[in-house]
Structures are given as structure tokens and as C-alpha cells.
Backbone atoms as SQL, in Angstrom:
CREATE TABLE atoms (id INTEGER PRIMARY KEY, chain TEXT, resi INTEGER, resn TEXT, atom TEXT, x REAL, y REAL, z REAL);
INSERT INTO atoms VALUES
  (1, 'A', 1, 'MET', 'N', -11.777, 4.784, -18.554),
  (2, 'A', 1, 'MET', 'CA', -12.068, 3.605, -19.196),
  (3, 'A', 1, 'MET', 'C', -11.589, 3.957, -21.015),
  (4, 'A', 2, 'ALA', 'N', -10.932, 3.279, -21.142),
  (5, 'A', 2, 'ALA', 'CA', -10.336, 3.419, -22.676),
  (6, 'A', 2, 'ALA', 'C', -10.415, 2.007, -23.075),
  (7, 'A', 3, 'LYS', 'N', -10.534, 2.073, -24.766),
  (8, 'A', 3, 'LYS', 'CA', -10.318, 0.813, -25.328),
  (9, 'A', 3, 'LYS', 'C', -9.509, 1.043, -25.965),
  (10, 'A', 4, 'LEU', 'N', -8.617, -0.186, -26.355),
  (11, 'A', 4, 'LEU', 'CA', -7.758, 0.081, -27.459),
  (12, 'A', 4, 'LEU', 'C', -7.489, -1.050, -28.432),
  (13, 'A', 5, 'ASP', 'N', -7.391, -0.762, -29.521),
  (14, 'A', 5, 'ASP', 'CA', -7.196, -2.198, -30.835),
  (15, 'A', 5, 'ASP', 'C', -5.676, -2.318, -30.715),
  (16, 'A', 6, 'VAL', 'N', -5.358, -3.558, -30.041),
  (17, 'A', 6, 'VAL', 'CA', -4.080, -3.801, -29.929),
  (18, 'A', 6, 'VAL', 'C', -3.255, -4.249, -31.295),
  (19, 'A', 7, 'ASP', 'N', -3.955, -4.645, -32.655),
  (20, 'A', 7, 'ASP', 'CA', -3.420, -4.782, -33.732),
  (21, 'A', 7, 'ASP', 'C', -2.475, -3.417, -34.343),
  (22, 'A', 8, 'GLU', 'N', -3.410, -2.199, -33.778),
  (23, 'A', 8, 'GLU', 'CA', -2.764, -1.045, -34.345),
  (24, 'A', 8, 'GLU', 'C', -2.236, -0.404, -33.091),
  (25, 'A', 9, 'ASN', 'N', -2.274, -0.648, -32.115),
  (26, 'A', 9, 'ASN', 'CA', -1.335, -0.361, -31.167),
  (27, 'A', 9, 'ASN', 'C', -0.301, -1.633, -30.424),
  (28, 'A', 10, 'GLN', 'N', 0.286, -2.225, -31.144),
  (29, 'A', 10, 'GLN', 'CA', 1.219, -3.275, -30.890),
  (30, 'A', 10, 'GLN', 'C', 2.330, -2.721, -29.766),
  (31, 'A', 11, 'SER', 'N', 2.943, -1.639, -29.697),
  (32, 'A', 11, 'SER', 'CA', 3.849, -1.324, -28.718),
  (33, 'A', 11, 'SER', 'C', 3.052, -1.240, -27.273),
  (34, 'A', 12, 'THR', 'N', 1.992, -0.548, -27.345),
  (35, 'A', 12, 'THR', 'CA', 1.279, -0.335, -25.938),
  (36, 'A', 12, 'THR', 'C', 0.809, -1.725, -25.654),
  (37, 'A', 13, 'ALA', 'N', 0.592, -2.690, -26.169),
  (38, 'A', 13, 'ALA', 'CA', 0.085, -4.004, -26.118),
  (39, 'A', 13, 'ALA', 'C', 1.210, -4.748, -25.177),
  (40, 'A', 14, 'MET', 'N', 2.581, -4.633, -26.078),
  (41, 'A', 14, 'MET', 'CA', 3.603, -5.271, -25.359),
  (42, 'A', 14, 'MET', 'C', 4.068, -4.705, -24.160),
  (43, 'A', 15, 'ARG', 'N', 4.038, -3.526, -24.165),
  (44, 'A', 15, 'ARG', 'CA', 4.484, -2.631, -22.499),
  (45, 'A', 15, 'ARG', 'C', 3.682, -3.209, -21.574),
  (46, 'A', 16, 'PHE', 'N', 2.367, -3.711, -22.035),
  (47, 'A', 16, 'PHE', 'CA', 1.707, -4.173, -20.657),
  (48, 'A', 16, 'PHE', 'C', 1.397, -5.705, -20.470),
  (49, 'A', 17, 'ASP', 'N', 2.284, -6.023, -21.708),
  (50, 'A', 17, 'ASP', 'CA', 1.945, -7.909, -21.792),
  (51, 'A', 17, 'ASP', 'C', 0.835, -8.344, -22.189),
  (52, 'A', 18, 'VAL', 'N', 0.036, -7.678, -22.853),
  (53, 'A', 18, 'VAL', 'CA', -1.087, -8.414, -23.158),
  (54, 'A', 18, 'VAL', 'C', -1.078, -9.478, -24.490),
  (55, 'A', 19, 'ARG', 'N', -1.374, -10.716, -23.819),
  (56, 'A', 19, 'ARG', 'CA', -1.075, -11.460, -24.978),
  (57, 'A', 19, 'ARG', 'C', -2.611, -12.198, -25.134),
  (58, 'A', 20, 'SER', 'N', -3.529, -12.164, -24.538),
  (59, 'A', 20, 'SER', 'CA', -4.906, -12.557, -24.778),
  (60, 'A', 20, 'SER', 'C', -6.129, -11.442, -24.882),
  (61, 'A', 21, 'ILE', 'N', -7.282, -11.521, -25.612),
  (62, 'A', 21, 'ILE', 'CA', -8.176, -10.609, -25.892),
  (63, 'A', 21, 'ILE', 'C', -9.366, -11.283, -25.071),
  (64, 'A', 22, 'PRO', 'N', -10.293, -10.856, -24.442),
  (65, 'A', 22, 'PRO', 'CA', -10.020, -9.941, -23.812),
  (66, 'A', 22, 'PRO', 'C', -9.065, -9.372, -22.826),
  (67, 'A', 23, 'SER', 'N', -8.738, -8.664, -22.268),
  (68, 'A', 23, 'SER', 'CA', -7.720, -8.261, -21.210),
  (69, 'A', 23, 'SER', 'C', -8.514, -6.946, -20.323),
  (70, 'A', 24, 'ILE', 'N', -8.540, -6.824, -19.265),
  (71, 'A', 24, 'ILE', 'CA', -8.860, -5.706, -19.006),
  (72, 'A', 24, 'ILE', 'C', -7.673, -5.281, -17.638),
  (73, 'A', 25, 'LEU', 'N', -6.866, -3.990, -18.037),
  (74, 'A', 25, 'LEU', 'CA', -5.998, -3.684, -17.174),
  (75, 'A', 25, 'LEU', 'C', -6.270, -2.805, -16.157),
  (76, 'A', 26, 'PHE', 'N', -6.379, -3.026, -15.102),
  (77, 'A', 26, 'PHE', 'CA', -6.388, -1.768, -14.106),
  (78, 'A', 26, 'PHE', 'C', -5.296, -0.736, -13.428),
  (79, 'A', 27, 'PHE', 'N', -5.792, 0.372, -13.501),
  (80, 'A', 27, 'PHE', 'CA', -4.538, 1.109, -13.087),
  (81, 'A', 27, 'PHE', 'C', -4.885, 1.934, -11.604),
  (82, 'A', 28, 'LYS', 'N', -3.988, 2.473, -10.764),
  (83, 'A', 28, 'LYS', 'CA', -4.317, 3.485, -9.647),
  (84, 'A', 28, 'LYS', 'C', -3.224, 4.284, -9.742),
  (85, 'A', 29, 'ASP', 'N', -3.520, 5.479, -9.502),
  (86, 'A', 29, 'ASP', 'CA', -2.646, 6.532, -9.262),
  (87, 'A', 29, 'ASP', 'C', -1.537, 6.622, -10.573),
  (88, 'A', 30, 'GLY', 'N', -2.155, 6.190, -11.872),
  (89, 'A', 30, 'GLY', 'CA', -1.532, 6.337, -13.032),
  (90, 'A', 30, 'GLY', 'C', -0.406, 4.971, -13.184),
  (91, 'A', 31, 'LYS', 'N', -0.595, 3.893, -12.224),
  (92, 'A', 31, 'LYS', 'CA', 0.315, 2.749, -12.400),
  (93, 'A', 31, 'LYS', 'C', -0.490, 1.467, -12.390),
  (94, 'A', 32, 'HIS', 'N', -0.287, 0.685, -13.369),
  (95, 'A', 32, 'HIS', 'CA', -0.736, -0.627, -13.697),
  (96, 'A', 32, 'HIS', 'C', -0.622, -1.589, -12.297),
  (97, 'A', 33, 'VAL', 'N', -2.044, -1.854, -11.916),
  (98, 'A', 33, 'VAL', 'CA', -1.814, -2.637, -10.451),
  (99, 'A', 33, 'VAL', 'C', -2.542, -4.187, -10.565),
  (100, 'A', 34, 'ASP', 'N', -3.211, -4.173, -11.717),
  (101, 'A', 34, 'ASP', 'CA', -3.725, -5.624, -11.872),
  (102, 'A', 34, 'ASP', 'C', -4.326, -5.882, -13.267),
  (103, 'A', 35, 'THR', 'N', -4.704, -7.239, -13.352),
  (104, 'A', 35, 'THR', 'CA', -5.053, -7.511, -14.885),
  (105, 'A', 35, 'THR', 'C', -6.326, -8.796, -14.995),
  (106, 'A', 36, 'ALA', 'N', -7.189, -8.312, -15.659),
  (107, 'A', 36, 'ALA', 'CA', -8.128, -9.556, -15.622),
  (108, 'A', 36, 'ALA', 'C', -8.329, -10.081, -17.342),
  (109, 'A', 37, 'VAL', 'N', -7.932, -11.432, -17.461),
  (110, 'A', 37, 'VAL', 'CA', -8.146, -11.911, -18.830),
  (111, 'A', 37, 'VAL', 'C', -8.975, -12.922, -19.212),
  (112, 'A', 38, 'GLY', 'N', -9.506, -12.731, -20.065),
  (113, 'A', 38, 'GLY', 'CA', -10.596, -13.585, -20.632),
  (114, 'A', 38, 'GLY', 'C', -11.909, -13.227, -20.223),
  (115, 'A', 39, 'ALA', 'N', -12.973, -13.824, -20.269),
  (116, 'A', 39, 'ALA', 'CA', -14.386, -13.783, -19.682),
  (117, 'A', 39, 'ALA', 'C', -14.679, -13.943, -18.435),
  (118, 'A', 40, 'VAL', 'N', -14.398, -12.441, -17.988),
  (119, 'A', 40, 'VAL', 'CA', -14.314, -12.407, -16.096),
  (120, 'A', 40, 'VAL', 'C', -15.742, -12.295, -15.646),
  (121, 'A', 41, 'PRO', 'N', -16.400, -13.185, -14.931),
  (122, 'A', 41, 'PRO', 'CA', -17.790, -12.916, -14.535),
  (123, 'A', 41, 'PRO', 'C', -17.797, -11.184, -13.927),
  (124, 'A', 42, 'LYS', 'N', -18.901, -10.782, -13.746),
  (125, 'A', 42, 'LYS', 'CA', -19.199, -9.448, -13.319),
  (126, 'A', 42, 'LYS', 'C', -18.991, -9.237, -11.912),
  (127, 'A', 43, 'ALA', 'N', -19.298, -10.354, -11.161),
  (128, 'A', 43, 'ALA', 'CA', -19.083, -10.114, -9.630),
  (129, 'A', 43, 'ALA', 'C', -17.651, -10.030, -9.455),
  (130, 'A', 44, 'GLN', 'N', -16.420, -10.789, -10.174),
  (131, 'A', 44, 'GLN', 'CA', -15.147, -10.948, -9.776),
  (132, 'A', 44, 'GLN', 'C', -14.635, -9.303, -10.203),
  (133, 'A', 45, 'LEU', 'N', -15.418, -8.730, -11.464),
  (134, 'A', 45, 'LEU', 'CA', -14.620, -7.601, -11.644),
  (135, 'A', 45, 'LEU', 'C', -14.758, -6.266, -10.579),
  (136, 'A', 46, 'VAL', 'N', -16.588, -6.579, -10.364),
  (137, 'A', 46, 'VAL', 'CA', -16.766, -5.773, -8.874),
  (138, 'A', 46, 'VAL', 'C', -15.676, -5.649, -7.725),
  (139, 'A', 47, 'GLU', 'N', -15.798, -7.135, -7.543),
  (140, 'A', 47, 'GLU', 'CA', -14.735, -7.596, -6.376),
  (141, 'A', 47, 'GLU', 'C', -13.312, -6.652, -6.851),
  (142, 'A', 48, 'LYS', 'N', -12.820, -6.904, -7.964),
  (143, 'A', 48, 'LYS', 'CA', -11.467, -6.044, -8.092),
  (144, 'A', 48, 'LYS', 'C', -11.543, -4.835, -8.337),
  (145, 'A', 49, 'ILE', 'N', -12.465, -3.751, -8.475),
  (146, 'A', 49, 'ILE', 'CA', -13.059, -2.661, -8.673),
  (147, 'A', 49, 'ILE', 'C', -12.934, -1.839, -7.195),
  (148, 'A', 50, 'GLU', 'N', -13.690, -2.755, -6.412),
  (149, 'A', 50, 'GLU', 'CA', -13.977, -2.520, -5.110),
  (150, 'A', 50, 'GLU', 'C', -12.451, -2.488, -4.117),
  (151, 'A', 51, 'ARG', 'N', -11.844, -3.482, -4.467),
  (152, 'A', 51, 'ARG', 'CA', -10.463, -3.716, -3.762),
  (153, 'A', 51, 'ARG', 'C', -9.510, -2.565, -3.888),
  (154, 'A', 52, 'LEU', 'N', -9.409, -2.403, -5.385),
  (155, 'A', 52, 'LEU', 'CA', -8.481, -1.380, -5.813),
  (156, 'A', 52, 'LEU', 'C', -8.914, -0.005, -5.370),
  (157, 'A', 53, 'LEU', 'N', -10.049, 0.297, -5.033),
  (158, 'A', 53, 'LEU', 'CA', -10.823, 1.678, -4.530),
  (159, 'A', 53, 'LEU', 'C', -10.899, 1.912, -3.366),
  (160, 'A', 54, 'GLY', 'N', -10.598, 0.669, -2.532),
  (161, 'A', 54, 'GLY', 'CA', -10.511, 0.635, -0.838),
  (162, 'A', 54, 'GLY', 'C', -9.258, 0.790, -0.167);
């Protein structure tokens, strides 16, 4: 888990196409595999995490 200030790290935000705040990026085996944008309900985040771990 990491937090990134997109104003101070614009190149990283551009690399992962972050256009809205908040954005949660999911990585698996070092690769970006999914993104959740906006205020996402806890149940939806849990489902994404379980799917990616499974």
C-alpha cells in the first residue's frame, strides 16, 4: 500500500493515467491490473481485492 502526491509526482500520475482523485491502482506481480476511481464502496473494493488474489 502506498500513497502518492500526484501534484509532486506528475510523471508517475501520467504514467498510470491518473485523471481523478481519489484513484486506487491495483498491482499484481508488479504489473498494473485494475483501477478504482472515485468514492468506491468498501464492498466493491473487497470484491476487487479478492478477485485479484484468487
